[in-house]
py3Dmol code that shows the C-alpha trace and the ligand (Angstrom):
import py3Dmol

protein = """\
ATOM      1  CA  MET A   1       9.186   7.153  54.030  1.00  0.00           C
ATOM      2  CA  THR A   2       9.566   4.747  51.056  1.00  0.00           C
ATOM      3  CA  SER A   3       7.820   1.362  51.040  1.00  0.00           C
ATOM      4  CA  THR A   4       7.397  -1.459  48.573  1.00  0.00           C
ATOM      5  CA  ALA A   5       4.873  -4.147  47.588  1.00  0.00           C
ATOM      6  CA  ASN A   6       4.867  -7.058  45.113  1.00  0.00           C
ATOM      7  CA  GLY A   7       3.039  -7.528  41.862  1.00  0.00           C
ATOM      8  CA  LYS A   8       1.479 -10.939  41.254  1.00  0.00           C
ATOM      9  CA  VAL A   9       0.577 -13.554  38.690  1.00  0.00           C
ATOM     10  CA  LEU A  10      -2.432 -15.780  39.076  1.00  0.00           C
ATOM     11  CA  LEU A  11      -1.218 -19.308  38.405  1.00  0.00           C
ATOM     12  CA  PHE A  12      -4.647 -20.981  38.706  1.00  0.00           C
ATOM     13  CA  GLY A  13      -8.274 -20.205  39.521  1.00  0.00           C
ATOM     14  CA  GLU A  14      -8.863 -16.499  38.757  1.00  0.00           C
ATOM     15  CA  HIS A  15     -12.551 -15.600  38.447  1.00  0.00           C
ATOM     16  CA  ALA A  16     -13.614 -18.840  40.194  1.00  0.00           C
ATOM     17  CA  VAL A  17     -11.980 -17.344  43.315  1.00  0.00           C
ATOM     18  CA  VAL A  18     -14.600 -14.578  43.289  1.00  0.00           C
ATOM     19  CA  HIS A  19     -17.231 -17.346  43.664  1.00  0.00           C
ATOM     20  CA  GLY A  20     -15.603 -18.975  46.693  1.00  0.00           C
ATOM     21  CA  CYS A  21     -13.207 -21.447  45.013  1.00  0.00           C
ATOM     22  CA  SER A  22      -9.501 -21.577  45.918  1.00  0.00           C
ATOM     23  CA  ALA A  23      -6.923 -20.019  43.614  1.00  0.00           C
ATOM     24  CA  ILE A  24      -3.127 -20.155  43.467  1.00  0.00           C
ATOM     25  CA  ALA A  25      -1.108 -16.952  43.137  1.00  0.00           C
ATOM     26  CA  ALA A  26       2.565 -16.024  43.106  1.00  0.00           C
ATOM     27  CA  GLY A  27       4.074 -12.723  44.145  1.00  0.00           C
ATOM     28  CA  ILE A  28       6.598 -11.463  41.576  1.00  0.00           C
ATOM     29  CA  PRO A  29       9.661  -9.314  42.244  1.00  0.00           C
ATOM     30  CA  ALA A  30       8.349  -6.493  40.016  1.00  0.00           C
ATOM     31  CA  GLY A  31       6.060  -4.316  42.095  1.00  0.00           C
ATOM     32  CA  ALA A  32       5.554  -0.770  43.330  1.00  0.00           C
ATOM     33  CA  ARG A  33       7.499   1.649  45.547  1.00  0.00           C
ATOM     34  CA  ALA A  34       5.684   4.459  47.332  1.00  0.00           C
ATOM     35  CA  THR A  35       7.167   7.586  48.908  1.00  0.00           C
ATOM     36  CA  ALA A  36       5.054   9.877  51.112  1.00  0.00           C
ATOM     37  CA  ARG A  37       6.259  13.452  51.719  1.00  0.00           C
ATOM     38  CA  PRO A  38       4.508  16.321  53.555  1.00  0.00           C
ATOM     39  CA  ALA A  39       2.536  18.568  51.156  1.00  0.00           C
ATOM     40  CA  ASP A  40      -0.067  21.343  51.300  1.00  0.00           C
ATOM     41  CA  SER A  41      -2.830  18.991  50.100  1.00  0.00           C
ATOM     42  CA  TRP A  42      -3.294  15.254  49.482  1.00  0.00           C
ATOM     43  CA  GLN A  43      -1.806  14.206  46.135  1.00  0.00           C
ATOM     44  CA  LEU A  44      -1.152  10.922  44.344  1.00  0.00           C
ATOM     45  CA  ALA A  45       1.342  10.813  41.478  1.00  0.00           C
ATOM     46  CA  ALA A  46       2.447   7.802  39.448  1.00  0.00           C
ATOM     47  CA  PRO A  47       4.467   9.185  36.509  1.00  0.00           C
ATOM     48  CA  CYS A  48       5.003   5.607  35.250  1.00  0.00           C
ATOM     49  CA  TRP A  49       1.234   5.344  34.608  1.00  0.00           C
ATOM     50  CA  GLY A  50       0.578   9.006  33.730  1.00  0.00           C
ATOM     51  CA  VAL A  51      -1.311   9.532  37.014  1.00  0.00           C
ATOM     52  CA  ASP A  52      -1.399  12.837  38.932  1.00  0.00           C
ATOM     53  CA  VAL A  53      -4.465  13.456  41.111  1.00  0.00           C
ATOM     54  CA  ARG A  54      -5.176  15.854  43.965  1.00  0.00           C
ATOM     55  CA  GLU A  55      -7.546  16.029  46.913  1.00  0.00           C
ATOM     56  CA  GLY A  56     -11.085  16.648  45.622  1.00  0.00           C
ATOM     57  CA  ASP A  57     -10.458  15.159  42.150  1.00  0.00           C
ATOM     58  CA  GLY A  58     -13.085  12.722  40.896  1.00  0.00           C
ATOM     59  CA  GLY A  59     -12.640   9.404  39.111  1.00  0.00           C
ATOM     60  CA  ARG A  60     -11.406   6.172  40.632  1.00  0.00           C
ATOM     61  CA  LEU A  61      -7.929   7.536  41.353  1.00  0.00           C
ATOM     62  CA  GLY A  62      -9.374  10.585  43.104  1.00  0.00           C
ATOM     63  CA  GLU A  63     -11.569   8.262  45.181  1.00  0.00           C
ATOM     64  CA  ALA A  64      -8.627   5.970  45.956  1.00  0.00           C
ATOM     65  CA  LEU A  65      -6.652   9.004  47.148  1.00  0.00           C
ATOM     66  CA  ALA A  66      -9.540   9.994  49.439  1.00  0.00           C
ATOM     67  CA  VAL A  67      -9.519   6.480  50.973  1.00  0.00           C
ATOM     68  CA  LEU A  68      -5.728   6.616  51.441  1.00  0.00           C
ATOM     69  CA  ALA A  69      -6.023  10.012  53.159  1.00  0.00           C
ATOM     70  CA  GLU A  70      -8.690   8.591  55.494  1.00  0.00           C
ATOM     71  CA  LEU A  71      -6.529   5.564  56.293  1.00  0.00           C
ATOM     72  CA  ALA A  72      -3.482   7.767  57.026  1.00  0.00           C
ATOM     73  CA  ASP A  73      -5.465  10.015  59.335  1.00  0.00           C
ATOM     74  CA  GLY A  74      -2.787  12.751  59.523  1.00  0.00           C
ATOM     75  CA  GLU A  75      -1.243  15.753  57.795  1.00  0.00           C
ATOM     76  CA  PRO A  76      -1.577  15.874  53.960  1.00  0.00           C
ATOM     77  CA  LYS A  77       1.091  14.067  51.941  1.00  0.00           C
ATOM     78  CA  ARG A  78       2.158  13.772  48.324  1.00  0.00           C
ATOM     79  CA  ILE A  79       2.355  10.040  47.566  1.00  0.00           C
ATOM     80  CA  THR A  80       4.638   9.193  44.651  1.00  0.00           C
ATOM     81  CA  ILE A  81       4.522   5.741  43.087  1.00  0.00           C
ATOM     82  CA  GLU A  82       7.248   4.161  40.965  1.00  0.00           C
ATOM     83  CA  SER A  83       6.605   0.835  39.279  1.00  0.00           C
ATOM     84  CA  GLU A  84       7.802  -1.377  36.471  1.00  0.00           C
ATOM     85  CA  LEU A  85       4.382  -3.106  36.289  1.00  0.00           C
ATOM     86  CA  PRO A  86       2.075  -2.200  33.407  1.00  0.00           C
ATOM     87  CA  ALA A  87      -1.152  -0.653  34.733  1.00  0.00           C
ATOM     88  CA  GLY A  88      -4.353  -2.686  34.480  1.00  0.00           C
ATOM     89  CA  ALA A  89      -2.807  -5.669  32.714  1.00  0.00           C
ATOM     90  CA  GLY A  90      -3.547  -8.343  35.334  1.00  0.00           C
ATOM     91  CA  LEU A  91      -0.242  -8.145  37.213  1.00  0.00           C
ATOM     92  CA  GLY A  92      -1.699  -6.542  40.328  1.00  0.00           C
ATOM     93  CA  SER A  93      -0.589  -2.940  39.749  1.00  0.00           C
ATOM     94  CA  SER A  94      -3.445  -1.321  41.713  1.00  0.00           C
ATOM     95  CA  ALA A  95      -2.977  -3.682  44.669  1.00  0.00           C
ATOM     96  CA  ALA A  96       0.806  -3.109  44.700  1.00  0.00           C
ATOM     97  CA  MET A  97       0.168   0.646  44.629  1.00  0.00           C
ATOM     98  CA  ALA A  98      -2.375   0.437  47.472  1.00  0.00           C
ATOM     99  CA  VAL A  99      -0.193  -1.711  49.725  1.00  0.00           C
ATOM    100  CA  ALA A 100       3.017   0.286  49.103  1.00  0.00           C
ATOM    101  CA  ALA A 101       1.138   3.568  49.728  1.00  0.00           C
ATOM    102  CA  ILE A 102      -0.478   2.346  52.971  1.00  0.00           C
ATOM    103  CA  ARG A 103       2.895   1.106  54.213  1.00  0.00           C
ATOM    104  CA  ALA A 104       4.499   4.465  53.361  1.00  0.00           C
ATOM    105  CA  LEU A 105       1.726   6.383  55.135  1.00  0.00           C
ATOM    106  CA  ARG A 106       1.213   4.247  58.213  1.00  0.00           C
ATOM    107  CA  GLN A 107       4.578   2.743  58.998  1.00  0.00           C
ATOM    108  CA  GLY A 108       7.225   5.145  60.295  1.00  0.00           C
ATOM    109  CA  ASP A 109      10.971   4.454  60.045  1.00  0.00           C
ATOM    110  CA  GLY A 110      12.077   1.842  62.564  1.00  0.00           C
ATOM    111  CA  GLU A 111       8.482   1.040  63.602  1.00  0.00           C
ATOM    112  CA  GLN A 112       7.072  -2.476  63.861  1.00  0.00           C
ATOM    113  CA  PRO A 113       5.773  -3.550  60.388  1.00  0.00           C
ATOM    114  CA  LEU A 114       1.981  -3.493  60.008  1.00  0.00           C
ATOM    115  CA  SER A 115       0.464  -6.954  60.420  1.00  0.00           C
ATOM    116  CA  PHE A 116      -0.841  -8.852  57.375  1.00  0.00           C
ATOM    117  CA  ASP A 117      -4.399  -8.632  58.743  1.00  0.00           C
ATOM    118  CA  GLU A 118      -4.294  -4.867  59.275  1.00  0.00           C
ATOM    119  CA  LEU A 119      -2.739  -4.195  55.869  1.00  0.00           C
ATOM    120  CA  TRP A 120      -5.113  -6.586  54.078  1.00  0.00           C
ATOM    121  CA  GLN A 121      -8.211  -4.927  55.556  1.00  0.00           C
ATOM    122  CA  ALA A 122      -6.895  -1.429  54.752  1.00  0.00           C
ATOM    123  CA  ALA A 123      -5.875  -2.279  51.161  1.00  0.00           C
ATOM    124  CA  LEU A 124      -9.280  -3.924  50.575  1.00  0.00           C
ATOM    125  CA  ARG A 125     -10.870  -0.483  50.960  1.00  0.00           C
ATOM    126  CA  VAL A 126      -8.653   0.913  48.188  1.00  0.00           C
ATOM    127  CA  GLU A 127      -9.093  -2.151  45.935  1.00  0.00           C
ATOM    128  CA  ARG A 128     -12.896  -1.838  46.255  1.00  0.00           C
ATOM    129  CA  VAL A 129     -12.646   1.578  44.594  1.00  0.00           C
ATOM    130  CA  PHE A 130     -10.902   0.010  41.592  1.00  0.00           C
ATOM    131  CA  HIS A 131     -12.572  -3.406  41.328  1.00  0.00           C
ATOM    132  CA  GLY A 132     -15.964  -3.246  43.055  1.00  0.00           C
ATOM    133  CA  ASN A 133     -16.019  -6.681  44.679  1.00  0.00           C
ATOM    134  CA  PRO A 134     -12.405  -7.892  44.665  1.00  0.00           C
ATOM    135  CA  SER A 135     -11.554 -11.309  46.124  1.00  0.00           C
ATOM    136  CA  GLY A 136      -8.575  -9.699  47.881  1.00  0.00           C
ATOM    137  CA  LEU A 137      -6.134 -12.083  46.239  1.00  0.00           C
ATOM    138  CA  ASP A 138      -4.145  -9.339  44.496  1.00  0.00           C
ATOM    139  CA  HIS A 139      -3.388  -7.399  47.629  1.00  0.00           C
ATOM    140  CA  ALA A 140      -2.689 -10.591  49.614  1.00  0.00           C
ATOM    141  CA  ALA A 141       0.073 -11.274  47.048  1.00  0.00           C
ATOM    142  CA  ALA A 142       1.203  -7.645  47.177  1.00  0.00           C
ATOM    143  CA  ILE A 143       1.627  -7.932  50.955  1.00  0.00           C
ATOM    144  CA  ARG A 144       3.184 -11.360  51.393  1.00  0.00           C
ATOM    145  CA  GLY A 145       4.734 -12.474  48.059  1.00  0.00           C
ATOM    146  CA  GLY A 146       5.582 -16.183  47.633  1.00  0.00           C
ATOM    147  CA  VAL A 147       3.341 -18.877  46.152  1.00  0.00           C
ATOM    148  CA  PHE A 148       0.133 -19.574  48.043  1.00  0.00           C
ATOM    149  CA  ARG A 149      -3.427 -20.866  47.929  1.00  0.00           C
ATOM    150  CA  PHE A 150      -6.104 -18.314  48.647  1.00  0.00           C
ATOM    151  CA  ARG A 151      -9.796 -18.661  49.433  1.00  0.00           C
ATOM    152  CA  ARG A 152     -12.231 -15.877  50.260  1.00  0.00           C
ATOM    153  CA  ASN A 153     -13.461 -15.879  53.828  1.00  0.00           C
ATOM    154  CA  THR A 154     -14.811 -13.367  56.325  1.00  0.00           C
ATOM    155  CA  PRO A 155     -13.349 -11.312  57.914  1.00  0.00           C
ATOM    156  CA  LEU A 156     -10.017 -12.546  56.548  1.00  0.00           C
ATOM    157  CA  PRO A 157      -9.143 -14.934  53.699  1.00  0.00           C
ATOM    158  CA  ASP A 158      -7.733 -18.458  54.144  1.00  0.00           C
ATOM    159  CA  ILE A 159      -4.131 -18.486  52.961  1.00  0.00           C
ATOM    160  CA  THR A 160      -1.908 -21.566  52.689  1.00  0.00           C
ATOM    161  CA  PRO A 161       1.702 -21.134  51.535  1.00  0.00           C
ATOM    162  CA  LEU A 162       2.779 -23.729  48.949  1.00  0.00           C
ATOM    163  CA  ARG A 163       6.177 -25.410  48.880  1.00  0.00           C
ATOM    164  CA  LEU A 164       7.780 -25.546  45.430  1.00  0.00           C
ATOM    165  CA  GLY A 165       9.331 -28.965  44.812  1.00  0.00           C
ATOM    166  CA  ALA A 166      11.198 -27.529  41.795  1.00  0.00           C
ATOM    167  CA  PRO A 167      11.934 -24.026  40.544  1.00  0.00           C
ATOM    168  CA  MET A 168       9.291 -22.564  38.227  1.00  0.00           C
ATOM    169  CA  TYR A 169      10.423 -20.856  35.034  1.00  0.00           C
ATOM    170  CA  LEU A 170       7.680 -18.606  33.737  1.00  0.00           C
ATOM    171  CA  VAL A 171       7.337 -16.115  30.932  1.00  0.00           C
ATOM    172  CA  ILE A 172       4.745 -13.377  31.252  1.00  0.00           C
ATOM    173  CA  GLY A 173       3.577 -11.865  27.973  1.00  0.00           C
ATOM    174  CA  GLN A 174       1.431  -8.767  27.745  1.00  0.00           C
ATOM    175  CA  ALA A 175      -0.647  -9.655  24.700  1.00  0.00           C
ATOM    176  CA  GLU A 176      -2.512  -6.321  24.546  1.00  0.00           C
ATOM    177  CA  ALA A 177      -3.847  -3.530  26.759  1.00  0.00           C
ATOM    178  CA  GLY A 178      -5.892  -4.771  29.701  1.00  0.00           C
ATOM    179  CA  ALA A 179      -9.650  -4.556  30.246  1.00  0.00           C
ATOM    180  CA  ASP A 180     -11.658  -3.358  33.236  1.00  0.00           C
ATOM    181  CA  THR A 181     -11.534  -6.096  35.913  1.00  0.00           C
ATOM    182  CA  GLY A 182     -15.095  -5.312  37.096  1.00  0.00           C
ATOM    183  CA  VAL A 183     -16.478  -5.749  33.564  1.00  0.00           C
ATOM    184  CA  MET A 184     -14.697  -9.089  33.125  1.00  0.00           C
ATOM    185  CA  VAL A 185     -15.820 -10.339  36.555  1.00  0.00           C
ATOM    186  CA  ALA A 186     -19.426  -9.467  35.589  1.00  0.00           C
ATOM    187  CA  ARG A 187     -19.086 -11.270  32.237  1.00  0.00           C
ATOM    188  CA  PHE A 188     -17.837 -14.474  33.917  1.00  0.00           C
ATOM    189  CA  SER A 189     -20.553 -14.273  36.610  1.00  0.00           C
ATOM    190  CA  ASP A 190     -23.366 -13.687  34.077  1.00  0.00           C
ATOM    191  CA  ARG A 191     -22.373 -16.743  32.051  1.00  0.00           C
ATOM    192  CA  LEU A 192     -22.087 -18.777  35.264  1.00  0.00           C
ATOM    193  CA  GLN A 193     -25.641 -17.837  36.252  1.00  0.00           C
ATOM    194  CA  ARG A 194     -27.269 -18.221  32.831  1.00  0.00           C
ATOM    195  CA  CYS A 195     -25.801 -21.698  32.338  1.00  0.00           C
ATOM    196  CA  THR A 196     -26.797 -22.953  35.806  1.00  0.00           C
ATOM    197  CA  ARG A 197     -25.828 -26.639  35.771  1.00  0.00           C
ATOM    198  CA  THR A 198     -22.877 -26.126  33.439  1.00  0.00           C
ATOM    199  CA  GLY A 199     -21.719 -23.171  35.537  1.00  0.00           C
ATOM    200  CA  ALA A 200     -21.707 -25.357  38.669  1.00  0.00           C
ATOM    201  CA  ALA A 201     -19.712 -28.024  36.803  1.00  0.00           C
ATOM    202  CA  VAL A 202     -17.245 -25.386  35.589  1.00  0.00           C
ATOM    203  CA  LEU A 203     -16.650 -24.225  39.177  1.00  0.00           C
ATOM    204  CA  ASP A 204     -16.117 -27.883  40.184  1.00  0.00           C
ATOM    205  CA  ALA A 205     -13.541 -28.178  37.397  1.00  0.00           C
ATOM    206  CA  PHE A 206     -11.743 -25.064  38.694  1.00  0.00           C
ATOM    207  CA  ARG A 207     -11.705 -26.594  42.189  1.00  0.00           C
ATOM    208  CA  ALA A 208     -10.231 -29.828  40.826  1.00  0.00           C
ATOM    209  CA  ILE A 209      -7.578 -27.930  38.829  1.00  0.00           C
ATOM    210  CA  VAL A 210      -6.407 -26.091  41.946  1.00  0.00           C
ATOM    211  CA  GLU A 211      -6.248 -29.359  43.964  1.00  0.00           C
ATOM    212  CA  ASP A 212      -4.224 -31.094  41.226  1.00  0.00           C
ATOM    213  CA  ALA A 213      -2.030 -28.034  40.712  1.00  0.00           C
ATOM    214  CA  ALA A 214      -1.197 -27.698  44.424  1.00  0.00           C
ATOM    215  CA  GLU A 215      -0.124 -31.351  44.383  1.00  0.00           C
ATOM    216  CA  ALA A 216       1.918 -30.939  41.182  1.00  0.00           C
ATOM    217  CA  ILE A 217       3.663 -27.815  42.545  1.00  0.00           C
ATOM    218  CA  SER A 218       4.984 -29.604  45.616  1.00  0.00           C
ATOM    219  CA  ALA A 219       5.754 -32.821  43.670  1.00  0.00           C
ATOM    220  CA  ALA A 220       7.783 -30.873  41.038  1.00  0.00           C
ATOM    221  CA  GLU A 221       5.627 -32.192  38.162  1.00  0.00           C
ATOM    222  CA  THR A 222       6.157 -29.447  35.602  1.00  0.00           C
ATOM    223  CA  GLU A 223       4.557 -31.317  32.705  1.00  0.00           C
ATOM    224  CA  ARG A 224       1.332 -31.987  34.648  1.00  0.00           C
ATOM    225  CA  LEU A 225       1.324 -28.415  35.943  1.00  0.00           C
ATOM    226  CA  GLY A 226       1.621 -27.112  32.375  1.00  0.00           C
ATOM    227  CA  GLU A 227      -1.276 -29.311  31.234  1.00  0.00           C
ATOM    228  CA  LEU A 228      -3.394 -27.978  34.091  1.00  0.00           C
ATOM    229  CA  MET A 229      -2.574 -24.401  33.018  1.00  0.00           C
ATOM    230  CA  THR A 230      -3.720 -25.135  29.488  1.00  0.00           C
ATOM    231  CA  ILE A 231      -6.966 -26.706  30.778  1.00  0.00           C
ATOM    232  CA  ASN A 232      -7.487 -23.672  33.038  1.00  0.00           C
ATOM    233  CA  HIS A 233      -7.069 -21.387  30.022  1.00  0.00           C
ATOM    234  CA  GLY A 234      -9.633 -23.420  28.046  1.00  0.00           C
ATOM    235  CA  LEU A 235     -12.198 -22.952  30.815  1.00  0.00           C
ATOM    236  CA  LEU A 236     -11.570 -19.204  31.017  1.00  0.00           C
ATOM    237  CA  GLN A 237     -11.870 -19.010  27.265  1.00  0.00           C
ATOM    238  CA  GLY A 238     -15.164 -20.896  27.372  1.00  0.00           C
ATOM    239  CA  MET A 239     -16.419 -18.492  30.014  1.00  0.00           C
ATOM    240  CA  GLY A 240     -15.810 -15.573  27.650  1.00  0.00           C
ATOM    241  CA  VAL A 241     -12.871 -13.801  29.316  1.00  0.00           C
ATOM    242  CA  SER A 242     -10.086 -14.594  26.842  1.00  0.00           C
ATOM    243  CA  THR A 243      -9.389 -12.785  23.558  1.00  0.00           C
ATOM    244  CA  PRO A 244      -7.926 -13.911  20.205  1.00  0.00           C
ATOM    245  CA  ALA A 245      -4.617 -12.171  21.089  1.00  0.00           C
ATOM    246  CA  LEU A 246      -4.374 -14.016  24.436  1.00  0.00           C
ATOM    247  CA  ASP A 247      -5.301 -17.337  22.781  1.00  0.00           C
ATOM    248  CA  ALA A 248      -2.672 -16.760  20.057  1.00  0.00           C
ATOM    249  CA  ALA A 249       0.045 -15.946  22.619  1.00  0.00           C
ATOM    250  CA  CYS A 250      -0.799 -19.085  24.657  1.00  0.00           C
ATOM    251  CA  ALA A 251      -0.745 -21.261  21.506  1.00  0.00           C
ATOM    252  CA  ALA A 252       2.581 -19.733  20.381  1.00  0.00           C
ATOM    253  CA  ALA A 253       4.149 -20.397  23.797  1.00  0.00           C
ATOM    254  CA  VAL A 254       3.115 -24.061  23.728  1.00  0.00           C
ATOM    255  CA  SER A 255       4.342 -24.434  20.108  1.00  0.00           C
ATOM    256  CA  ALA A 256       7.704 -22.990  21.207  1.00  0.00           C
ATOM    257  CA  GLY A 257       8.013 -25.687  23.877  1.00  0.00           C
ATOM    258  CA  ALA A 258       6.206 -24.388  26.995  1.00  0.00           C
ATOM    259  CA  SER A 259       4.636 -27.093  29.164  1.00  0.00           C
ATOM    260  CA  GLY A 260       1.431 -25.046  29.263  1.00  0.00           C
ATOM    261  CA  ALA A 261       0.060 -21.515  29.105  1.00  0.00           C
ATOM    262  CA  LYS A 262      -2.946 -19.505  30.218  1.00  0.00           C
ATOM    263  CA  LEU A 263      -4.208 -15.972  30.524  1.00  0.00           C
ATOM    264  CA  THR A 264      -3.522 -14.504  33.961  1.00  0.00           C
ATOM    265  CA  GLY A 265      -5.766 -12.104  35.866  1.00  0.00           C
ATOM    266  CA  ALA A 266      -9.096 -10.792  34.716  1.00  0.00           C
ATOM    267  CA  GLY A 267      -8.555 -11.333  30.968  1.00  0.00           C
ATOM    268  CA  GLY A 268     -10.273  -9.405  28.182  1.00  0.00           C
ATOM    269  CA  GLY A 269      -6.709  -8.423  27.230  1.00  0.00           C
ATOM    270  CA  GLY A 270      -3.658  -7.965  29.418  1.00  0.00           C
ATOM    271  CA  CYS A 271      -1.244 -10.751  30.231  1.00  0.00           C
ATOM    272  CA  MET A 272      -0.716 -14.484  29.809  1.00  0.00           C
ATOM    273  CA  ILE A 273       1.825 -16.793  31.433  1.00  0.00           C
ATOM    274  CA  ALA A 274       3.719 -19.772  30.070  1.00  0.00           C
ATOM    275  CA  LEU A 275       5.353 -22.448  32.232  1.00  0.00           C
ATOM    276  CA  CYS A 276       8.684 -23.839  31.020  1.00  0.00           C
ATOM    277  CA  GLU A 277      10.655 -26.949  31.984  1.00  0.00           C
ATOM    278  CA  ASN A 278      13.975 -25.123  32.335  1.00  0.00           C
ATOM    279  CA  GLU A 279      15.875 -21.918  31.600  1.00  0.00           C
ATOM    280  CA  ASN A 280      16.691 -22.888  27.972  1.00  0.00           C
ATOM    281  CA  VAL A 281      13.058 -23.548  27.095  1.00  0.00           C
ATOM    282  CA  ARG A 282      12.139 -20.320  28.861  1.00  0.00           C
ATOM    283  CA  ALA A 283      14.517 -18.352  26.608  1.00  0.00           C
ATOM    284  CA  THR A 284      13.023 -19.927  23.442  1.00  0.00           C
ATOM    285  CA  VAL A 285       9.445 -19.323  24.616  1.00  0.00           C
ATOM    286  CA  GLN A 286      10.230 -15.718  25.555  1.00  0.00           C
ATOM    287  CA  GLN A 287      11.677 -15.155  22.071  1.00  0.00           C
ATOM    288  CA  ALA A 288       8.488 -16.520  20.471  1.00  0.00           C
ATOM    289  CA  LEU A 289       6.361 -14.280  22.697  1.00  0.00           C
ATOM    290  CA  ASP A 290       8.534 -11.218  22.031  1.00  0.00           C
ATOM    291  CA  ALA A 291       7.379 -11.438  18.419  1.00  0.00           C
ATOM    292  CA  LEU A 292       3.704 -11.322  19.436  1.00  0.00           C
ATOM    293  CA  CYS A 293       3.449  -9.361  22.681  1.00  0.00           C
ATOM    294  CA  LEU A 294       3.752  -5.713  23.728  1.00  0.00           C
ATOM    295  CA  ALA A 295       6.202  -6.747  26.461  1.00  0.00           C
ATOM    296  CA  THR A 296       7.508  -9.932  28.105  1.00  0.00           C
ATOM    297  CA  TRP A 297       9.113 -10.714  31.457  1.00  0.00           C
ATOM    298  CA  ALA A 298      11.042 -13.788  32.636  1.00  0.00           C
ATOM    299  CA  ILE A 299      10.102 -14.949  36.133  1.00  0.00           C
ATOM    300  CA  HIS A 300      12.037 -17.478  38.177  1.00  0.00           C
ATOM    301  CA  LEU A 301      10.303 -18.781  41.296  1.00  0.00           C
ATOM    302  CA  PRO A 302      12.947 -20.658  43.298  1.00  0.00           C
ATOM    303  CA  ARG A 303      12.431 -24.106  44.805  1.00  0.00           C
ATOM    304  CA  THR A 304      11.479 -23.846  48.468  1.00  0.00           C
ATOM    305  CA  THR A 305      13.095 -26.159  50.975  1.00  0.00           C
TER     306      THR A 305
END
"""
ligand_1 = """\
14
PMV
O -6.630 -8.732 36.539
P -6.480 -8.570 38.002
O -5.069 -8.494 38.463
O -7.308 -7.467 38.556
O -6.991 -9.958 38.659
C -8.333 -10.173 38.882
C -8.551 -11.544 39.435
C -10.028 -11.911 39.460
O -10.103 -13.238 40.009
C -10.595 -11.944 38.052
C -10.846 -10.943 40.306
C -10.561 -11.039 41.804
O -10.999 -10.101 42.501
O -10.001 -12.032 42.290
"""
view = py3Dmol.view(width=600, height=400)
view.addModel(protein, "pdb")
view.setStyle({"model": 0}, {"cartoon": {"style": "trace"}})
view.addModel(ligand_1, "xyz")
view.setStyle({"model": 1}, {"stick": {}})
view.zoomTo()
view.show()
């Protein structure tokens, strides 16, 4: 059985989402495919990321495999993952892997697809192995795709799909290798707590950015949306989760004509995104980023009617 799941970019509000604020994410076509075949023991292989673990192995991947085996509750399988996403760079590779693997293990050919709720709860168990206390945003995007607002809630998150008043032309640039999400989440949280009043004001600013951005997305206001991205980046930078390479890539994108740019995901390395007015600007911005980044991708999110 082969199944798929999306990768994602965080358009607004990463980190603040861990502390109960809303964020806006977009599923991207690049993602993961998982195939599960009967085997003599549980195995997880992702040649694209140099991963090959077996039942009983330690480390996070060994633990993730143990959770997948528990969720499948059946005969041992070899799960093979294929993906064009870079691992650990903020594009949701672990969530895409978890969701594709659960679908491959639990959903037989011709069977009713697993519900969002069931998949989200199951993938949360795998994501906890990788990220400690994940908001669940990554695997929500991996499951449903599209552009949506997300807020943590128990037992299930609040999700509101957003209508795009205009297509969005984005460039993703991988500025450098990614950092550990858990470490970056702890860095943001520590600064938030040490700087009590300022931290509260920063979270308020994140809330305001997401409100304004949701409005600008449906009203097709690309320039305003770009400005909000740049403000969002400034806040993340102030909170200590950007790096000189991410800052340089964002600055280069704006100099090349992008309406705005920000790091995306946990930061500390990994990827940034730049929003462009149209396809021509996107091509120029991508060229500028190609000179600075390890890899770039063009993303087109179509207008929704
Ligand atoms: O870098 P990623 O794809 O793991 O994104 C993490 C997003 C955070 O908001 C920093 C953490 C989370 O759990 O939402």
